[in-house]
C-alpha positions as MATLAB code, in Angstrom:
seq = 'RILFSSQLQAFVNLRTNKPGKLPAPIADYEEQLDSRIKAAVMQSLSCAVIAGEDSVGQKIAEFARQTGADELMITGMIFDHNKRLDSYKTAMTAYQNYMVAQSKV';
ca = [
       0.074    0.178    0.001;
       3.028    2.405    0.748;
       4.135    1.829   -3.013;
       0.479    2.226   -4.179;
       0.498    5.656   -2.438;
       2.658    7.246   -5.348;
      -0.352    6.429   -7.765;
      -2.810    7.662   -5.494;
      -1.091   11.207   -4.957;
      -0.839   11.143   -8.757;
      -4.282   10.694   -9.530;
      -5.296   13.112   -6.564;
      -3.011   15.829   -8.200;
      -4.770   15.323  -11.613;
      -7.921   15.532  -10.317;
      -7.220   18.706   -8.213;
      -5.534   20.219  -11.509;
      -2.035   20.052   -9.967;
      -0.215   17.453  -12.450;
       3.458   16.832  -12.085;
       5.920   14.212  -11.571;
       5.163   10.755   -9.709;
       5.559   11.767   -6.044;
       7.634    9.623   -3.709;
       5.271    7.071   -1.337;
       3.900    8.195    1.822;
       3.106    5.793    4.349;
      -0.817    5.901    5.440;
      -1.356    8.408    2.471;
      -4.776    6.946    1.818;
      -5.963    7.718    5.284;
      -4.977   11.422    5.300;
      -7.357   12.031    2.067;
     -10.559   13.742    2.184;
     -13.408   11.192    1.733;
     -14.735   12.748   -1.339;
     -11.383   12.853   -3.004;
     -10.829    9.319   -2.180;
     -13.902    8.100   -3.431;
     -13.232    9.788   -6.866;
      -9.860    8.717   -6.957;
     -10.789    4.810   -5.851;
     -13.283    4.778   -8.390;
     -10.763    5.562  -11.147;
      -8.341    2.747   -9.790;
     -11.431    0.306   -9.297;
      -9.574   -2.120  -11.684;
      -6.209   -1.888   -9.697;
      -4.898   -4.798   -8.141;
      -2.813   -4.104   -4.833;
      -1.959   -7.288   -3.429;
       1.283   -9.510   -2.103;
       2.825  -12.226   -3.929;
       0.312  -14.605   -2.297;
      -2.738  -13.276   -3.752;
      -1.919  -11.041   -6.833;
      -2.022  -14.008   -9.485;
      -5.412  -15.058   -8.492;
      -6.605  -11.504   -8.432;
      -5.103  -10.776  -11.758;
      -6.865  -14.087  -12.966;
      -9.958  -13.023  -11.631;
      -9.882   -9.766  -13.493;
      -9.275  -11.645  -16.603;
     -12.073  -13.986  -15.923;
     -14.692  -11.178  -14.826;
     -13.869   -9.108  -17.894;
     -13.301  -11.766  -20.708;
      -9.994  -10.248  -21.501;
      -7.249  -12.774  -23.241;
      -4.579  -10.039  -22.784;
      -3.759   -7.893  -20.190;
      -1.235   -4.627  -19.998;
       0.034   -4.139  -16.325;
       1.367   -0.960  -15.482;
       2.848    0.104  -11.857;
       3.150    3.858  -11.187;
       6.035    2.996   -8.424;
       8.573    6.003   -7.710;
      11.463    3.489   -7.168;
      12.427    1.890  -10.513;
      13.850   -1.230   -9.240;
      10.769   -1.876   -6.869;
       8.749   -1.211  -10.250;
      10.644   -3.661  -12.024;
      10.360   -6.202   -9.181;
       6.528   -5.592   -9.266;
       6.074   -6.646  -12.785;
       8.436   -9.828  -12.085;
       6.378  -10.537   -8.929;
       2.961  -10.172  -10.731;
       3.942  -12.381  -13.576;
       5.534  -14.988  -11.610;
       2.399  -15.171   -9.150;
      -0.101  -15.228  -12.272;
       1.778  -17.877  -13.837;
       2.004  -20.055  -10.389;
      -1.664  -19.617   -9.917;
      -2.527  -20.689  -13.289;
      -0.307  -23.719  -13.115;
      -1.782  -24.582   -9.631;
      -5.324  -24.326  -11.079;
      -4.789  -26.690  -14.089;
      -3.724  -29.224  -11.460;
      -6.978  -28.937   -9.579;
];
């Protein structure tokens, strides 16, 4: 959730007409938001998957199943470039592992 706060800040900045560079993450940023702004931003990010390695694969698969998508583009507005790359690797590995596990059930 801390890494996700950069994306939240960026969306808040866009919604409040203050675009700019991707901000550094802030702990507990989401709790600091005005409820109206938070509701608008979270609606825009309703398809976001924010999860740890243990559940991200399942959440990606559920999203694909719900939408009927046969291809997904995964993006991550993560301030630290290496952490952004790690998030892509984690998502890919978790999704692949989840799909393999499902095929054995």
